[in-house]
C-alpha positions as CSV (number, residue, x, y, z in Angstrom):
1,M,94.8,-1.2,-104.3
2,H,96.5,-3.4,-101.7
3,R,96.3,-7.2,-102.3
4,W,94.4,-7.7,-99.1
5,M,91.7,-5.2,-100.2
6,R,91.3,-6.9,-103.5
7,A,90.9,-10.2,-101.7
8,M,88.2,-8.8,-99.5
9,L,86.3,-7.5,-102.5
10,W,86.6,-10.8,-104.4
11,T,85.8,-13.1,-101.5
12,P,82.0,-12.6,-101.6
13,L,81.9,-12.9,-105.4
14,L,83.9,-16.1,-105.4
15,G,81.8,-17.5,-102.5
16,G,78.6,-16.8,-104.5
17,A,80.0,-18.4,-107.6
18,M,81.1,-21.4,-105.7
19,L,77.7,-21.8,-104.1
20,I,76.0,-21.7,-107.5
21,M,78.5,-24.2,-108.9
22,A,77.8,-26.5,-105.9
23,Q,74.0,-26.2,-106.6
24,Q,74.7,-27.0,-110.3
25,N,76.6,-30.2,-109.2
26,A,73.7,-31.2,-106.9
27,I,71.3,-30.8,-109.8
28,A,73.6,-32.7,-112.2
29,Q,73.7,-35.6,-109.8
30,T,69.9,-36.0,-109.9
31,V,68.9,-35.0,-113.5
32,K,70.6,-35.2,-116.9
33,I,71.7,-31.8,-118.2
34,S,72.7,-31.6,-121.9
35,T,76.3,-30.8,-122.8
36,E,75.1,-27.6,-124.5
37,G,73.1,-26.7,-121.4
38,Q,76.1,-27.2,-119.1
39,A,78.1,-24.9,-121.4
40,C,75.5,-22.2,-120.9
41,L,75.6,-22.7,-117.1
42,D,79.4,-22.6,-117.0
43,C,79.4,-19.1,-118.5
44,H,76.2,-17.6,-117.1
45,T,77.0,-18.6,-113.6
46,T,79.3,-15.6,-113.5
47,S,77.8,-13.4,-116.2
48,T,74.1,-13.6,-115.0
49,P,74.1,-15.5,-111.7
50,V,70.6,-14.4,-110.7
51,L,69.1,-16.0,-113.8
52,V,71.0,-19.2,-113.1
53,K,69.7,-19.3,-109.5
54,E,66.1,-18.6,-110.7
55,W,66.4,-21.6,-113.0
56,Q,67.9,-23.8,-110.4
57,A,64.9,-23.3,-108.1
58,S,62.5,-24.0,-111.0
59,E,60.6,-27.2,-111.9
60,H,62.4,-27.1,-115.2
61,A,65.7,-27.7,-113.5
62,K,64.3,-30.6,-111.5
63,Q,63.2,-32.2,-114.7
64,G,66.5,-31.6,-116.5
65,I,65.1,-28.9,-118.8
66,D,68.1,-26.6,-119.2
67,C,68.9,-23.3,-120.9
68,F,69.5,-25.0,-124.3
69,S,66.3,-26.9,-124.1
70,C,64.3,-23.6,-124.3
71,H,66.7,-21.3,-126.1
72,Q,67.8,-23.6,-128.9
73,A,66.4,-21.7,-131.9
74,N,63.6,-23.2,-134.0
75,T,64.3,-23.7,-137.7
76,G,63.3,-20.5,-139.5
77,D,63.0,-18.3,-136.4
78,P,63.9,-14.9,-137.9
79,A,65.2,-13.6,-134.5
80,A,67.7,-16.4,-134.0
81,F,71.4,-15.6,-133.8
82,D,74.8,-17.3,-133.6
83,H,76.0,-17.5,-130.0
84,Y,79.3,-19.4,-129.4
85,G,78.6,-21.9,-132.1
86,Q,74.9,-22.4,-131.4
87,K,71.7,-20.9,-132.9
88,I,70.0,-19.2,-130.0
89,A,66.6,-17.5,-129.6
90,V,66.6,-14.5,-127.3
91,I,62.9,-14.4,-127.2
92,V,61.4,-17.8,-126.1
93,T,58.0,-17.5,-127.6
94,P,54.8,-19.6,-127.1
95,K,56.0,-21.7,-130.1
96,Y,58.9,-22.9,-128.0
97,C,56.8,-23.4,-124.8
98,G,54.2,-25.2,-126.9
99,K,56.6,-28.1,-127.6
100,C,55.9,-29.3,-124.1
101,H,52.8,-27.3,-123.1
102,A,50.7,-27.8,-126.3
103,S,47.2,-27.6,-124.8
104,E,48.0,-24.5,-122.7
105,T,49.5,-22.8,-125.7
106,D,46.6,-23.6,-127.9
107,Q,44.1,-22.3,-125.2
108,Y,46.1,-19.1,-124.8
109,E,46.2,-18.5,-128.6
110,H,42.4,-18.4,-128.6
111,S,42.2,-16.0,-125.6
112,R,41.6,-12.3,-125.4
113,H,45.0,-12.0,-123.8
114,A,46.7,-13.2,-127.0
115,K,44.9,-10.5,-129.0
116,A,45.6,-7.7,-126.6
117,A,47.9,-5.9,-129.0
118,Q,44.9,-5.3,-131.3
119,F,44.1,-2.3,-129.2
120,I,46.0,-0.3,-131.8
121,G,43.4,1.8,-133.6
122,S,41.2,2.1,-130.5
123,L,40.5,5.3,-128.6
124,D,43.0,4.2,-126.0
125,N,45.7,4.0,-128.6
126,V,44.7,7.4,-130.2
127,L,44.9,8.9,-126.7
128,G,48.4,7.5,-126.2
129,E,50.0,7.8,-129.6
130,M,48.6,11.2,-130.7
131,V,47.3,13.1,-127.6
132,E,49.8,12.0,-125.0
133,G,52.8,11.0,-127.2
134,A,54.3,7.8,-128.7
135,P,56.9,7.2,-125.9
136,V,54.0,6.8,-123.5
137,V,52.6,4.0,-125.6
138,Q,56.0,2.2,-125.6
139,S,56.5,2.4,-121.9
140,E,52.9,2.0,-120.7
141,C,50.2,0.7,-123.1
142,K,52.4,-1.8,-125.0
143,Q,53.9,-3.2,-121.8
144,C,50.6,-4.7,-120.9
145,H,48.9,-5.1,-124.4
146,G,52.1,-6.1,-126.2
147,S,54.2,-4.7,-129.0
148,V,55.0,-5.9,-132.5
149,V,58.6,-6.9,-131.8
150,E,61.0,-5.7,-134.6
151,I,64.4,-7.1,-135.3
152,A,67.4,-4.6,-135.4
153,G,70.2,-7.1,-136.1
154,E,71.8,-10.3,-134.8
155,G,70.1,-11.0,-131.5
156,K,69.0,-7.3,-131.2
157,F,65.6,-5.6,-131.4
158,K,64.4,-2.1,-131.9
159,S,64.1,-0.2,-128.6
160,T,60.6,1.0,-129.5
161,T,59.4,-2.5,-129.4
162,W,61.6,-4.3,-126.9
163,P,61.9,-5.1,-124.0
164,N,58.3,-6.1,-123.8
165,S,56.3,-8.9,-122.1
166,G,52.8,-7.7,-123.0
167,A,50.1,-10.4,-123.0
168,G,49.4,-9.9,-126.7
169,R,53.0,-9.4,-127.9
170,V,53.5,-10.2,-131.6
171,N,56.7,-12.1,-131.8
172,P,59.1,-12.2,-134.8
173,D,58.2,-15.9,-135.4
174,G,54.5,-14.9,-135.7
175,S,53.3,-16.3,-132.4
176,L,51.3,-14.2,-129.9
177,G,52.0,-13.5,-126.3
178,S,54.6,-14.3,-123.7
179,C,54.2,-17.1,-121.1
180,A,56.7,-15.1,-119.0
181,T,54.0,-12.4,-118.6
182,C,52.4,-14.4,-115.8
183,H,55.0,-17.1,-115.0
184,G,58.2,-15.1,-115.0
185,R,61.4,-15.8,-116.9
186,H,63.7,-18.6,-115.8
187,S,61.7,-19.5,-112.6
188,F,58.4,-20.2,-114.6
189,S,56.5,-20.2,-111.3
190,V,53.0,-21.6,-111.2
191,A,52.7,-20.0,-107.7
192,Q,53.4,-16.6,-109.2
193,A,50.8,-17.0,-111.9
194,R,48.2,-18.0,-109.4
195,Q,48.6,-14.9,-107.2
196,P,46.3,-11.9,-107.8
197,E,49.2,-9.5,-107.7
198,T,50.5,-10.9,-111.0
199,C,47.2,-10.1,-112.7
200,G,47.3,-6.7,-111.1
201,K,50.3,-5.7,-113.1
202,C,47.9,-4.9,-115.9
203,H,44.4,-5.2,-114.4
204,M,44.5,-2.1,-112.3
205,G,44.0,1.7,-112.4
206,P,41.1,4.0,-113.2
207,D,39.7,2.2,-116.2
208,H,40.0,-1.4,-115.1
209,P,40.7,-1.7,-111.4
210,Q,40.2,-5.4,-111.0
211,I,43.0,-5.9,-108.5
212,E,41.7,-3.0,-106.3
213,I,38.2,-4.4,-106.5
214,Y,39.4,-7.9,-105.7
215,N,41.3,-6.6,-102.6
216,E,38.2,-4.8,-101.4
217,S,35.9,-7.8,-102.0
218,M,35.4,-10.5,-99.4
219,H,37.2,-12.9,-101.7
220,G,40.3,-10.7,-101.6
221,V,40.0,-10.1,-97.8
222,I,39.9,-13.9,-97.1
223,Y,42.8,-14.6,-99.5
224,N,45.1,-11.9,-98.0
225,A,44.4,-13.3,-94.6
226,N,45.1,-16.9,-95.7
227,V,47.7,-16.6,-98.5
228,D,50.1,-19.0,-96.6
229,K,47.4,-21.7,-96.7
230,M,46.6,-21.5,-100.4
231,N,49.1,-24.3,-101.5
232,L,50.2,-22.1,-104.4
233,E,53.2,-24.3,-105.3
234,S,51.1,-27.5,-105.8
235,K,51.4,-29.1,-109.2
236,S,47.6,-29.9,-109.1
237,W,45.6,-26.9,-108.0
238,I,41.9,-27.9,-107.9
239,V,39.6,-25.8,-105.7
240,G,38.1,-28.0,-103.0
241,K,40.8,-30.6,-103.4
242,D,44.2,-28.9,-103.2
243,Y,43.1,-25.7,-101.5
244,T,39.9,-24.3,-99.9
245,K,40.6,-20.9,-98.2
246,A,39.7,-18.4,-100.9
247,P,39.5,-17.9,-104.7
248,T,42.0,-15.9,-106.7
249,C,41.6,-14.6,-110.2
250,V,42.9,-17.9,-111.5
251,T,40.3,-19.9,-109.5
252,C,37.4,-18.2,-111.2
253,H,38.7,-17.4,-114.6
254,M,41.1,-20.3,-115.3
255,G,41.1,-22.8,-112.5
256,G,39.8,-26.4,-112.4
257,T,37.2,-27.9,-110.1
258,P,36.7,-31.5,-108.9
259,G,34.2,-32.0,-111.6
260,H,33.7,-29.4,-114.3
261,P,35.2,-27.1,-115.6
262,E,38.7,-28.1,-116.5
263,P,41.6,-25.7,-116.1
264,T,42.2,-23.3,-119.1
265,H,44.5,-20.6,-120.3
266,D,41.7,-18.9,-122.2
267,T,40.5,-16.4,-119.6
268,G,37.4,-15.5,-121.6
269,T,35.6,-18.8,-121.4
270,R,33.6,-17.9,-118.3
271,L,32.7,-14.3,-119.0
272,S,29.1,-13.5,-119.9
273,W,29.2,-9.7,-120.3
274,T,31.7,-7.5,-122.1
275,L,32.0,-4.5,-119.8
276,R,34.7,-2.6,-121.9
277,P,32.5,-0.5,-124.3
278,A,30.2,2.4,-123.7
279,V,27.2,0.1,-123.7
280,S,27.7,-3.4,-122.2
281,I,27.0,-6.4,-124.5
282,H,26.7,-10.1,-123.9
283,Q,29.6,-12.3,-125.0
284,E,29.1,-14.8,-127.8
285,N,27.7,-18.0,-126.3
286,W,27.2,-16.1,-123.1
287,E,24.7,-18.5,-121.6
288,A,27.2,-21.4,-121.8
289,K,30.0,-19.3,-120.5
290,R,27.9,-18.2,-117.5
291,A,27.0,-21.7,-116.8
292,T,30.7,-22.6,-116.6
293,M,31.4,-19.8,-114.2
294,K,28.4,-20.8,-112.1
295,D,29.9,-24.3,-111.8
296,V,33.0,-22.7,-110.3
297,C,30.9,-20.5,-107.9
298,L,28.9,-23.5,-106.7
299,N,32.0,-25.2,-105.2
300,C,31.9,-22.6,-102.4
301,H,28.4,-21.1,-102.5
302,A,24.8,-22.3,-102.4
303,T,22.6,-22.2,-105.5
304,G,20.4,-19.4,-104.2
305,L,23.3,-17.1,-103.5
306,V,24.8,-17.7,-107.0
307,E,21.5,-17.2,-108.8
308,N,20.7,-14.0,-106.8
309,F,24.2,-12.6,-107.4
310,Y,23.8,-12.9,-111.1
311,Q,20.4,-11.3,-111.0
312,Q,21.9,-8.4,-109.1
313,Y,24.7,-8.2,-111.6
314,D,22.4,-8.3,-114.6
315,D,20.1,-5.7,-113.1
316,T,23.0,-3.3,-112.4
317,V,24.6,-3.7,-115.9
318,N,21.2,-3.3,-117.7
319,F,20.4,-0.3,-115.5
320,Y,23.8,1.3,-116.4
321,N,23.1,0.7,-120.1
322,S,19.6,2.1,-120.1
323,K,20.2,5.2,-117.9
324,Y,23.7,6.2,-118.8
325,G,25.4,4.2,-121.6
326,E,22.7,4.2,-124.3
327,P,21.5,7.8,-123.8
328,S,24.9,9.4,-123.7
329,T,26.0,7.4,-126.8
330,A,22.8,8.5,-128.6
331,I,23.5,12.1,-127.7
332,M,27.1,11.9,-129.0
333,K,25.8,10.4,-132.3
334,K,23.2,13.2,-132.7
335,L,25.9,15.9,-132.1
336,A,28.1,14.3,-134.7
337,E,25.3,13.9,-137.3
338,N,24.5,17.6,-136.8
339,H,28.2,18.7,-137.1
340,K,28.2,20.0,-133.5
341,I,31.4,18.0,-132.8
342,T,34.2,17.0,-135.2
343,P,35.3,13.5,-136.1
344,T,38.6,14.1,-134.3
345,P,38.8,12.4,-130.9
346,F,39.6,14.4,-127.8
347,D,39.4,17.8,-129.4
348,S,36.6,19.1,-127.2
349,E,35.6,19.0,-123.5
350,I,32.4,16.9,-124.1
351,K,34.5,14.2,-125.8
352,W,36.7,13.9,-122.8
353,D,33.7,13.8,-120.4
354,Y,32.0,11.2,-122.5
355,F,35.1,9.0,-122.7
356,E,35.6,9.1,-118.9
357,L,31.9,8.5,-118.4
358,W,32.0,5.0,-119.9
359,H,35.8,4.3,-120.1
360,H,36.7,5.1,-116.5
361,E,33.6,5.7,-114.3
362,G,31.2,3.4,-116.1
363,R,33.7,0.5,-116.2
364,R,34.4,0.9,-112.5
365,A,30.7,0.8,-111.7
366,R,30.1,-2.3,-113.8
367,M,33.3,-4.1,-112.8
368,G,32.7,-3.4,-109.2
369,T,29.4,-5.2,-109.4
370,A,30.9,-8.1,-111.3
371,M,33.5,-8.7,-108.7
372,M,31.5,-7.8,-105.5
373,G,33.3,-4.6,-104.7
374,P,30.6,-2.3,-103.3
375,D,32.7,0.8,-102.9
376,F,33.8,0.5,-106.6
377,T,30.2,0.0,-107.6
378,Q,29.1,3.1,-105.7
379,W,31.7,5.8,-104.8
380,H,34.3,5.1,-107.4
381,G,31.6,4.0,-109.9
382,F,28.0,5.2,-110.1
383,Y,28.6,8.3,-108.0
384,E,31.2,9.5,-110.4
385,V,29.0,8.4,-113.4
386,A,26.1,10.4,-112.1
387,K,28.1,13.5,-111.2
388,N,29.8,13.6,-114.6
389,Y,26.5,12.8,-116.5
390,Y,24.3,15.4,-114.8
391,M,26.8,18.2,-114.0
392,R,29.1,18.1,-117.0
393,F,28.0,15.9,-119.9
394,L,24.3,16.8,-120.2
395,P,24.8,20.6,-119.8
396,E,27.6,20.6,-122.3
397,A,25.5,18.7,-124.8
398,E,22.5,21.0,-124.3
399,K,24.8,24.0,-124.8
400,L,26.1,22.6,-128.1
401,M,22.7,21.7,-129.4
402,P,19.6,22.8,-127.4
403,G,17.0,20.0,-127.1
404,V,19.5,17.2,-127.8
405,T,19.1,15.8,-124.3
406,K,15.2,15.9,-124.3
407,D,14.7,12.2,-125.0
408,A,17.2,11.2,-122.3
409,M,15.6,13.4,-119.7
410,Q,12.1,12.0,-120.3
411,S,13.2,8.7,-118.8
412,P,11.6,7.9,-115.5
413,D,15.1,7.5,-114.0
414,N,15.7,11.2,-114.6
415,Q,12.5,12.7,-113.1
416,W,14.2,13.4,-109.8
417,I,16.0,16.4,-111.3
418,K,12.7,18.2,-111.6
419,G,12.6,18.2,-107.8
420,L,11.5,15.8,-105.0
421,T,7.9,15.5,-104.1
422,K,6.6,16.7,-100.8
423,E,6.2,13.1,-99.6
424,Q,9.8,12.3,-100.6
425,I,11.1,15.3,-98.7
426,E,9.1,14.4,-95.6
427,Q,10.4,10.9,-95.8
428,Q,14.0,12.1,-95.9
429,L,13.5,14.5,-93.0
430,E,11.9,11.8,-90.9
431,Y,14.8,9.4,-91.6
432,Y,17.4,12.0,-90.4
433,K,15.3,12.9,-87.3
434,K,15.3,9.2,-86.3
435,R,18.9,8.6,-87.3
436,Y,20.5,11.5,-85.6
437,N,17.8,12.3,-82.9
438,Q,17.4,15.9,-84.0
């Protein structure tokens, strides 16, 4: 290769390196960087320049918190390794972040997020590990829920458990979770953590479509129209004080208000219902948790609106439980007790239909109501629930064990299946005559 060609290739690379070095010098003039941290930067400016630039733009850099500040290994960390004369931790766990962010780390450790890896043993995990296949769990389930990270040598980890930034990751030092799940590595951005899209990395899809519901809701519509006015980079982020345009996931589930509540990293402190299982149940101390969430709502909404919303929410969840959740669960129990189905999950059509009834369709219906997403409550929710329940689940159950659906079908909610009354038919015809003038 001619010398001039090599020069053309090297010029952009040298220019980029010189720019990063200039930025380092500018930072060094304003904050004190440790000798060890400077050694990291001298090498990683060329080996991983993107990471260096991310750090340079971070609040950490402005405060003089350098690479060594976070990556210097704690005594006894089993995942530490020797790196050019220093003991370094590849995985910066909550134990490291907790040195400066103690209250946030403590709150997170008590959250459902920190326990997310405990899905192992659930039907979801059986579906992934056994029915679909173990690689699926590594690349999908555990990327949100978290893996148990296993060491494979000096600074190396088993590929079946790493890379992983799942919310409930079990780290080699015994800590749970990863702050980078929401804040990102090296930039550690508060703005990123406050945006709904970050939550949507995991809270999406057919069984828990929170980001889709949010985007449909008026909350999401207003946010997306005013995202540039949300003051997402602000150190303080109190609704009504630092921003007013719209709520995000963080606003409702974690954010602070001018009075009460205080900001928290425990996302379960304001949830009154558990909508995951086949039959919804109230959270422990649900009245207090609901009162805390109402305090958030009241910063934007009148008391009457908040109270009526919660009445609608409770009515819908209780209705789902009584019409679909409880009867279908009772039917499955009777089928099992009478040996009409086996103990093995997912080995018959009715088990798949029952699973989707509550795990997919039923969750969408309930979560749509919880987050004010009417289309997810109806067409993605109760419509699918009803179609599955009446057209698949009940006929399958009756075929396996005649009479098993009798109790369910005696409910007043199911009387429509016997046929509409003459008055109901006339009412429908009259409506369509007026509506379509024919």
